Steps between C-alpha positions, in 0.01 A plus 500: 500500500225377275567274197236357269530167319304461183412139443577434862330154514704342221801274560750787499263742660453290812875472537542878465227575753646254752834663461367856530318408825813327635700812413274712724325701228221695682228418251492256210212546248415180322326579168342190330178410336468185719256582787643250747834668575499440873448121442773484239752683721387354832770300664765646269545834671350727771205678338485782755685735264348379179205676333311329219367688197287319243495731193176556324467606134803619295829416662657839430273721708476242778887475525540876489266534798718253699827663407399858586635468852748211462877541537573237236330227299594154375340399170448130480196515269486297177732657241219644286395715798848640571444808280190606702685450828797707387269772366326521831833518682608789277169681550528470879881540512534171682824307463436162350684166468399257224652164417403534127729604216542872460498511124121447497451836655806686366277772355393595859852606592455869421182519707665336795799733481275804470301380803823443696393147591723187511369196307733203566446240230633136468542465876434142595715183465594485135511779400569661837751338732715412199512868396622620832767229477600650162545834672708346778720308259572810293677649801744202506639538143671757295336337197257210462542269198229243570171469694302176527180539697293190606176467693216253527234361720520118526363231735731356760635160381249289695207703358591449135268293286546380141484602224540873579675483843324836563230635724329839520622751759348797312255561209540205258345705217783750544753210495368406157473864388876541584573221253365723225749774581787589274854509651802709428850374563847641451759271340845612387396853571206487265131508558331166432127460483341172615136500381244334725444229242862389544522542877507124564716382218798735474866467564488727814332229702739345751519353847652644817598318821339623824635368832248276676279472192716384214453599139237747394403595146535859383324648200476866372217705633563875521662807355857501618590812298237712674674472836858508374433841353441626852849391616780737413752235601366272234568706194747245368277194571570200284229257627174518693184297536196484725382142554213316670592190703308174504571136573659334183255399231290815499603615156478159352144480621385838373692530167274266302189629663592858411581397140155337482330821620402399853626837637331706233289797610264470200153374578423148379245510219148481633604570858589794727811336642855500372728191525709682769182572704383138462837368625485739797161373605589134435843489662486762773265302733719188462822684597409628851724455805395285788495654852830342590684569173742787445566708202857639448599827340848454370695809386858531376676797349844465359708814419840487335739790429810684599601684820841651540612332186412147626220283371248383754153346525243570766218245545197580710262217602184490704219249555168589655276217607137473609418575866290201595385663827318785315458314167652795310694386194863591452386674185255710699768597751751573228256749342317630802799575719685718250181692421431552869859611575512754217148627575612578850815674363267715281266571793800618711623707203825310484439485125372829358600517136191585286390305190512129403777346705683172483655296787831481316539874510295621797489238780791531750653155493650500848180576698293286264705180553526573872117499514477178294749336738282596798219307333718190451588558136880513464715518188815284492778671305820340378786681326757332277811673367694400194 
């Protein structure tokens, strides 16, 4: 089995490569523009089965050459390069896993179907693990009336620092970009839009209690309706929201800054930098983890509905923390492991549907969560009947 990892030397890429090697994949092809791949992966995993490719020139042709004889590929390139990666996968008929949102390449669905190739989108942590939980929960209800989905990367309590109580476990620019994303909620059975400008000062912001951590702040950050429409059991849904989790105070910090334009993408007059880009460059270096500090990925999904005429609620919780031995962040493991697991499923042809796929509809939940558990990531599920 040969699996290629595009962007293999990034935070998530390194986790995916380490997992592929540990899983016994015969050859792992690390594709990255950085020339020092062996040094960056040295000590993290056995390099005997890893081949390094440093693409030259346009990314599309370089990737196509790598994929020609690969059994599957994981796309962890920056989001703007996703389209070229997917086009190369379609041209070479190589199954691909990407952690990015599928709607950005929705127009490529016919080409993927015609080529008979599987393109698994949104397959990381959030979205990713949560979507497979949606599929598993749907089997436990006759009808679902409410879905509340929470996820966030935060520092462990001893690693917090005022005023943000936040440190960077992935790309801080993308953290800021996500705060310029509109959200869609469902309330009283109706679609409710939460524009990005109101993300941090709306009535949907609330706190949840997480055992061992205490209260965390939740604010809207996603399109809940998009996923609900994939669930046949949720046709009568009354409420749903997708929320990011942070330590309390996050929204109070960002609301005034957003109102003053500090997250604007427009270039400041006389410069080539936007306020959002400036904040990323200013704050990012100040929010780095120390070698002994852990990040935590906290996820909770709450499903309510009816089964056999009785009301019940199913709550799924998981926490992924940094592995201090390898230095890999919990966020990296939470993204890299699902991508690796599903890429191996694709390579073994356990998933064969052609076109643009989604974990909610196309990843078998039982084998998927069995594989996560083998990697130390377990979901705690509680059921309450009423």
